N, C-alpha and C positions, 0 to 999 in steps of 0.2 A: 504493500500500500504506500509506504514511504517513497520508494523509487518511482512508483506510478505518478504520485503527486509531484515529485521533483521533476520528472521528465515533462509532464504537462505544463508545469510552471515555467520551465526555461523555454518551452515552445511558445508559450504566451508572451514571454519576454522578447522572443525573436520577432513576433508580429509587431510588437511595439517598436522594436529597433527599426523595422522596415518603414513604419510610419514616421519615426523621428528622422531617419536618413532622407526620406522623401522631403521633409520640411527643410532639412539642411541643404539639400540639393537646390531648392528654390532660391537660396542665397548665393551659392557658389556656382550654380548653373551646370557644372560638370558632374556626372554620376561618379566618375573616377576620383575626383577631388573630394566629394562627399564621403566616399568609401574610405579614402586614404585618411581623412580626418578621423573617421570613426575607428579605424584600425589603430591609429597612433594613440588616440585617447584610451582605447582598450588596452594597448600595450603598457602605457604609463600606469593605468589602474591596476593591472595585474602585477606589475613590478612592485607596486606599493604593497599589495596583498602578500606577495612572496616574501618581501623583506620584513613585514610585520610578523610573519610566522617564523622568522629566523631561518629561512631557507635560501639556498643559493640561486642566483639568477641564471647561472651557467650550468650545463650538465657536467657530470664527472668526466674526467679526461678519457677514461677507458670507453665511454659511450661512443666516441667517434671511431674507435678501432674495433670494438666488439659487437657493435650493432649494425644492422643493414642501413644503407644510405637512405632508404625510403622513409625512415621514421622521422626525418626532418622536413618532409614535404607536405605535411598536413595543411599548413598555412597557405602553401601554393595551390593546393587543391581547392581550398575555399575561395581564393581570389579568382581562379579560373572559372569556377562555378558561378560566382557573382558576375563576372564579366560576360560570360555566355548569356545569361538572362538579359543583360542590357542589350545585347546585339540581336537576339532572336525575337524580342517583343515586336519590333516593327515589321518583321518578316512573316510571323505566323499568328499574330494577334494575342489578345489577353487570355483567351480560353486555353489555347494549346501551350502558351508560355507557363500557365499555372499547372497544367496536367502532366506535361512531358517530364519535367524534373521530378515530380512526385512519383511517377511510374519508375523512373530511373533510380530514385532513392530506395523505394521499397524492394524492388526486384534485386538490386545490387546488395542491399542489406541482408536479404534472405540468403543470397548466394554466398556471401562472406561467412555467414554463420554456418551454413550447411557444410562448407569445405574447410572452414577454419583458416581462411586467408588472413594474412597480416598477423599471424599468431593469435587470432581471436579464438574464444572458446567455441567448440563445435556444438551446434544445435541443429540436428537434422530437420529438414523441411518435410514434415509429415502432412497428413490429411487435415489435421486441425489447423495448422498454420496456413494451409492453402485456403481453407474457408475463411480464416481470419483476414487474409489478404484480399479475398474477394469482397468481403464486407467493407473493408477500408476503402477500396476503390469505389464501391457503390455509395458509401457515405460521402466521399470526396465529390462525386458527381452531383449528389443532391445538395450538399452544403456550399459548393463553390461553382462548379462548372455550369450547372443548370441555370443559376442566376445570371451568369454572363450571357448564356445563349438567349434567355428570355429578354434580357436588356437589349441585345443586338436586334432582336426581332421587333421589340416594342418601338425602338427608335429608328428602325430600318437602317442600322449601321452596316457598312460594307465590310466584307471579310478583308483581312490584310493581304495585299499583293497577290491576288488570285492568279496572276499570270506567271508567277515564278514557281519553280520546283520546291515545294516545302519540305520534302523528305530530308534533305541534308540539314535543314534548320531544326526539324523535329529530332533528328538524331543528335544534334548538338545539345538540344534541351534535355534529352534523355541522358546524355553523357554528363552534363552539368549536374543533374540530380545524382547520378552514379558517383560522381566525385565527392559529393557531400557525404555519402555513406562511406566512401573510402577514407575521407578525411577523419570521420569519427573513429574508424577502425585504427588508422595510423596514429591518431592522437592517443587512443587508448593504450597502444603498445609503447608510445613515447612516454606516457605516464609511468609504465612499468620500468622502462629503461632508465629513467632519471630518478626513480623512486619517489616521485611526487607529482600529483595531478596539478599542483599550483605552478611548479616550475615548467611542466609540460605545456600548460595553457599559455604561459608567458612566451615560451619559445615559439609556439605555433603562431601566436598573434604577432610576435616580432618579425617572423619570416613573412607573414602576410602583409604587414605594414611596409616592410622593406620592398616587397614586390610592387606594391601600389605606388610607393614613392617613385620607383623607376618608371612605372607605366605613365604616371602623371608627367614626369620630366620629359619622357619621350613623346607622349601624345599631345598633351596640352602645352608643354614647353613653358609653363609658368606656375608659380605657387602663390601669386598675388591674390587670387580669389579666396584663399584661406582667411584673410582678414575681413572679408565682406560681412560675415555674420556679426563681427564685432562693431565695425563702423556703421552698420545698419541697425544695430541694437536688436538683434534677434533674441527671442525668448531663450531662457537658460536651458530649456529642455532639448534644444537642437544639439547640445554637446553630450547628451546622455546615451546616444546610440552605442558608442563603444563600450560603455559600462555594461549594458544589456548583453552585448556580444561577448564580453569577457566572461560574464557569468555563464553564458551559454556554452562556451568552449570548456570552461572549467568543470561544470557539472556533467557535460557530455563525456568527458574523459572518465569521470568517476562512474557514471552509469554503464559505459561500455565494459569496464572492468567487472561490474557487478552482474549485469544481465545480458551482455552481448550487444553486438551492433544492430541487428534487426529489431529487437524489442525497443532499443533506445530510439531508433529512427521513427518507429510508428508512434511511440509516446510523444516525442517532440512534434511530430507532424500533427497529431491530434490537438496538442496544445497550441500550435501555431495557427491552425485553422480556426479553433475556438477563439483565440485572441484576436485574430483578424476580424472576425464577425463582431466581436465586442467593440473593437476600435471603431469600426464603421457605424455601429449602432449609436454610439455616443459622440461620434465625430472627434475622437481624441487626437491631440497633436495636429489640429486643424485639418484633419482628413475629411473627405466628403462623407456626410451622413447617409447611411443606408439602413433602413429598418429591417430587423430580423423578421423573416417570414417562417411560417410553420415547417415548410419543407426543409429549411436549413437545420432546424432543431431535430427533425427526424434523421437527417443526414448525420448529425453529430452523435445521436444515439446509436445509429448503425455502426459508425466508426468506432465508438467506444466498445461496442460488442466485439468488433474485430480485434481491437487492442487487447481486450481481456483474453480472447482465444489465443492470441500469439504469446502473451506474457505469462499466462497461468497454466497452459496445457502443453 
């Protein structure tokens, strides 16, 4: 029960981070700069947490020689997944941008557990897990996808770029979601390698922040927009996205070690969708208000049933 609540809680925090970073982006204009600021703040936040707990910021020296090179790539996986979503949205539209990464996350998480990839605990993919996954997909459709489809029909919105081949972009969305599951598994192993989920979370965030600094330097060629939220007197909450992200990575590492990659992914996903619906319901962080409808609640209940099947059986 504790891990279930913890997973759902950090998922809810991630939905709030998305809304916060969207608000931050309105000031800096660039999604990459907004993500960079969030990662840098998260890195500083996690460094403070690590130091308060009397832990080292750097891994033990033998971790570089005795551990596989991939344990340091969790932050890079997160950045690639984030960047992928930015690029596929205008190509395949909001519905498929939402659903393809989710499909990638869940399928990859189950495969990682089934085969024990990245030194994860092995949890065979049996019939109960299969039905759990089916219920989660059904719940996601009712809680998220159906609403976007109905909105497009109501307002007679056109599908994004009907004349292009969408399959490469769909594959990119799937891959982005898969990388989020791989990131969770890698960070879980990193936590074991450095003997601390706190230090592992800091390293992962530091690597991600460094990657985004390089991306902004190469793509936007300026860091001037970083000061715009200050000069324009943005509300204080635009700086909190990195803190939510820091908690997400930290607790993710703990949960992967306790219950495995697949269950962690579905718990976080449930919390993320629930949190997104609540953010829209109350228009939190200046997001557009969208009243919860009964079919979304039904979708959440179906998702929760799937989560229970995957986590308890």
